[in-house]
N, C-alpha and C positions, 0 to 999 in steps of 0.2 A: 332588323334585330342581330343581335348577335347571338352565335350557338352556344358561347360559352357561359357554364354556371356561374351563378353571382358567387362573389367570394363570401366563405363561412364567416359568420358573426362570432366572436370568440365570447363562450359562455363566461359569466361572471358568477360567482359565489363566494361564501363565506366560509374561512377555513375552520372556523371555532363551530359553528353551529351546521356548517353545510348546505345552509338555505341558498337558493338561487337568488340574484340579486337584481332589483328591477331597474331602471335608469334613472329614477329619483334617487335610490340608494347609492346608486353608481357615483352620480354627482356629488351626492353628500360626502364620500368617501368611508360611509361606515352601514353595517348591517341594521336594517330594522329592523329586525326580529331580535338580535342581541346585543346591539352596539358594538360589535368588532370592527376594527380599522382593519382587519387581516383579510382582504377580498383580495383574489385571484382571478385572471381572464387568460384563457387558454383556447385556442382552437383545437378542433378535434383532430387535425392532422398532426399534432404533438404528441409521439409516443413512447420516444425513449429517455428513459428516468435515470437518474443517478441520486441513491439514498445513503447517506452519510451520516453516522449518529454522533449527536454533540459531545465531545468530550466525555466518550464513552465510558472509559473504567471510572475516571471521576463521579460522573452520573450514576452509574451503579452503586458506589461507595454512600453515596450522599442520599441514595434510595432506602438502602438498609441501614444508614446511621442518620435518623432525622436532626440529631445534635449538629449535623455535620454541615446544614443546608445551605446557612448565610454564611460559612467559613470557606478561606482561600485552601484547598486540597490538591496536593500534589499525589502524584502516582506513580512511584519509582522506586528504584533502588536508594538506599541511604548511605553514609559513609563517604570517605573521600573520594571514591570512584562511581558513586551513583549518579545515574541520569534520570531524568524527568522522562517518564512513559507518555504521560498525559497530565492535564492539569484543568480545574473547572474554572470556568469563564471572571469567578473573582480573583482567582490567582492571574490569571493574565492582564487585568488592570494593572498591576504591579511589574509587569513586564516580564513576566514567568512564561517560558514555551517549553514545547516538547523537545527533545533531545537535548536541553541545556545541562549542564553538570548539577547536580543537586543542591551543593554546595553555594554556587553562582545564584541558585533559585531562591536558595534560604537568607542570602544577602539581600536580594531584592524586596523578598517578604518574608521577614523574620518569623512572622505568625503565622505560617503555611502549617497544615498538617501533613505530615508526610507518611503516608500507607504506603507498603509494599503489595505489589500485583498478586491478585489471586486469578490466574488464568483459566482454573478451572470453572470457577464462577461465571467470570466474563464470555467464555465459549458458550456455556449453557445458556446465557442471554441472547447471543448471537445466535442460536440453531432457533430458540423461538420466535426472533426477529425475521430469520430466514424462513422460516415455514408460513410466516404470514406472508412473507413477498410471493412465495411460490403459489399461496389462493389466487393472488392477483393474475400471474403468469407463472408460464413454465421457464419461459427464458427468462433467468436469473444468472447473471456473470459475479460471483463474489471476487471482490480486489482483495478485501483483507476482514479480518474478524468483524469490523466495523463499519463497511461500504461496500455496494454493490449496483452493477447495473441490471435494469430491467427492460424487457421491450415488450409492451401492452399493446403492441398493432395486433386488431382481431379481437380483443378481449373484451369489448365494450358489452357484447351480451353476457357473456359470462358473470361481469362486475356488474351489471345495471347500472351502468354508468361511464362516462369517457374517462381516457387515461387520468386528467387532472383531477377528476371528481374522486375517483378511485383512491388515487395518491394520497390526497386530503382526507380521506377517512382512514385509509392505512396511519398515518402519520398522527391522527388522534388516536385511535383504538391502542398504537405502539404506546402512545406517552400515559394514555389512562390506565391501560392494562399490564403493560410491562413496567412502566415508571421511568423510562428514560424517552428523551425528545430526539428528533431526527430531522434533517435538515434536507429539501428535495430540491433537485433542479430537474426541469423536462425541457427538453427541446427536442430537434429532429434528429439527430448523430451525438454519438457519446461524447465527442470533445465539448459541446456546447452543454451537456445534459452535467456534466462535471464541473466544468466551469462556472454554472450556474447555481450547483447547491453550494458553492462556497461564497453567493454574493451577499447573502442575507444571515448568515449564522449567528445566533441559533435557533431554534424551531423554524426556520427560513422554508421560504416555497419561492422559487424564481422560476421565469419563465423566460427563454430565449425562443423568439421563432424566426422563421426564415426571412421575412421582410427585413427586420432589423437586425439580422448577427453580425454583418457588416460594420454597421455604426455602433454596435454595442462593442465589437473588438478594438475597434478603430484607435480609441485614445490609451488603450492598456499596454502595459508592459509587455514586451516581446518574451518575458520572463512567464507571462502568464501562459504561453502557448506549450503543449504537452510534450515532454521531453525537453524542455530548455529550463537547465540548470544554470547554476552561478557563472560557470566557467563560459556555457555557449553565449549568455546574456552579455557577457564582457566582449565575447568575440564579435558578436552580432554589434554590439554597441559602437566597436572600433571601426566597423564598415559603414557607420552612420544609421543603422537599423535600431532605433530605441523602443518605438512603440509598433504594435502591430500594424498600424496605418501606413506605418514606412514600407514595409512587407507589402502590403496590399497596393502600393502605388505601383510595385513592380509587375512587369510581365511574368509568367511562369519559366520562360526560357531563360531571361536574365536572373531571376533567382535562383535557377539549378546553376548557372554558369558561376556565379560572384558566391555561391555557396558551398557547391558543390554536392555529395550525395545526397546531403538531409535537405538542401534548398527545396527542390521539388515541395517534399511531404510539408515543409513549414508554410510553404507559399499557400499549399491547399488548405493549411488549418487556419491561415489568415483570414481566407476567404469563407470561412463557414465550412469547410468541405470535408468530411472524414465518412469514407465509405465502410469502415469496420463495424463487422455487427456484432450484438449481443451473443455471446457464445455461454451457456450452461457447463459447469464443470470446468471450468478452465483448467487447463492442465500446469502442474508445478514447471518454472522456468530453471529453478535452482534447488540445490539442497545444501544447507549450509552446516556451521557451528563456530562459535567464536569465542574468546575469553577478554575480558576487563582484568586487567590485573590491578592489584590491589596499590601496588608500587611500580612505576615505569622499569621494566625490564630490559636489559642492553645484553646479557649474556646469551651467547650464542647457543649455547649447549641447552639451558632453559628454555629460550623459544623454538629449539628445535625439539624437545621432548614436548612441549604443548602442542605443537604444530601437529606430529605423529598422533596424539591425542583425540584432535578437532579430525582427524582424516578417519580413524576408527568408529567415531560416530557418526560421521558423514556415510561410511560403507554400509554402517548397521540401518542407517533411515534408508539407505538406497535400496539393499536388501526386503526390509521391510514393505517398501513401497513397490518392487518388483522394476525398479529401475536401473538404469547403467548409465555412467558419464563417458562424454566425450571431450569435457574440457574442464580446467580445474583454474580457479583464481585464489590467490592468495591476499588477504587484506589484513595492510599495518596499520595502524592510526599511531602517528606520533604525538608527545606530550603537548603539543600546541594545538590537537585536535583534528589536523591533517590526515586524511584517509589516502591511503597510498593503495592500488590494488594492481595486481600483476597477474597477467593471464596466460595461458597456454591451450590451444584447441587444435582439433584434429586429431586427438588422440584416439587408440583403437578403445572402444567402449568398455570399460568396467564396471565393476561393484567392490574392488578388493582394495583394502585400507594400504597394502604396500605400496601397489600401483599408484594411488593417487597420491601418497607420500612423497613416494621419486621424484614426481612433478614439482609439488608444493615445496619441497626441500630445496629443490635444484633455484625457484624462484627466490627462495628465502636467501640463497648463498649469494645470488647475484647484487642482493642489498648491500649498502655500508656497513663494515664492521663497526662493532661499538654504538651504532646509531641506537638509542633506546625509544621501546612502542608501548602504549598504554593498552594497546588491543591488537590480538593477532587471532585469525580466522582463517578458514577456506571454505570455497565452495565449489559444489561440481555442477557441472551446467551442460549444455548440448545432451540433455537430458534423451533415452531411447527406452523403451521396452529391453529387458533384461534377458533375452531369448537368446540373442548372438552375444551377450558379453563374456569378456576373457578366454576367446576360442583361442585354437593353437597360432601361433606365428612363426613367422620365418626367421628370425632371428633368434626369440627366447624359446621356441619350440613345443610343445604341449604342456598347458598350463592346469593340468590336471590334477597333479600332487599338489600346485600351491593352491588351487580351489578348494581340494579336499582339507588341507591345512586350516584354512581360513573359514571354511564351514564348520570344522571342530572346534575351532574357536568362538566362534558365534552362538554355536550351541550351548558351551560350557559356560560363557557368558548371560545367556540368556537364563539357563538355569539358577547358577549363582552367584550373579551379578557381573557388572563391569570389572570389578578388581580383581576377578575371580583368574583371568590371564594376563598378565601384562609383559608386552615385546620388552626385549632385553635393552632398547634404546631408551624408553619412557621410566624405565624402573629408578625408583631413588629411594635406596636403603633407610629406611624410618619415614619417609615422607609418603607413601604411595602414590598414586596417579596423580599428574599435574591436572589442576582445575582450570 
């Protein structure tokens, strides 16, 4: 006799009434208690989940306005330069998508109702959902306002149920008590959990176990791998790697040799290997500010003034967060919607707007004169605690006077508003601060 334990049989239950499903019901594909076809099977060893709210902003607006329930709803900016933040699933049937210009979305779906975002309201709902997640497990890692990873390892006793059933109960409570729906992905690692949550939206619940992971991944496009965007997908395609199965067919050393530094990571994801842990209170990776212009701007002086304004905003956010930056990224979007990013890293850690601006301005000056942009922004990266920021420098000497000046400006703006103190370069007679 073998000393190995028999493999666990996945529990099957109904997502709607949470009843455990017997073999007869499983064979019929419907719950005997409520008739629902939404059955789920998952073994007890799967405890890493990704929860993603469905069309979050639009769902909240429909919840609060029942007259919109069956109508196509877009949440985002109106006007010539507006962009879709999100849209409901009715609107998506017309081809409307997030990040699409609102004008194009309305050409696809003229009857759509466009609503401005109410971020304060969305944040309140997000907090309510997050609190419910934290009742399931203390290991909740937010990714954005409407999605998070959860690690439910060892939480069966607290929840009185294995991870899959606890998550189904959570999803039902959010829908009934908060009024929005979520999709859940459950697996043994973060990559597959996030992938699974997108397989059956909306109101989805998909499971990817260890035994079937490679087979599930194989036919998918390499673009489904975490971190592979359109440019990287095209590059992989030129190398003959169009599906994840193509990557699976390579050995690890060959993948690293052919694809460079990222080859080993992509190969491991293709095999369903992802050792990253769910980490609560994820640290911010960058602090940013940007503007989308009403009319494309080519004037270098106007771009420079706007850039300085954003450096001021980023510096203020760094101070409030107790952080300092060691890298600066300039973001520029051309009228054809191509985004260009230019970065400089390895800088002395700083919270001061003039130092951020000096780097960002140099990056802007390197761009072609006369090029028009529809968006400009700046991001501060390589974040670290601010304790050692803006110390003495061998070339620039003691920065204490500069730090005192910036602190005084910050105090005046906090007390009297952002327009209370304007830097000479950003001042425009009769025009106020650039938006």
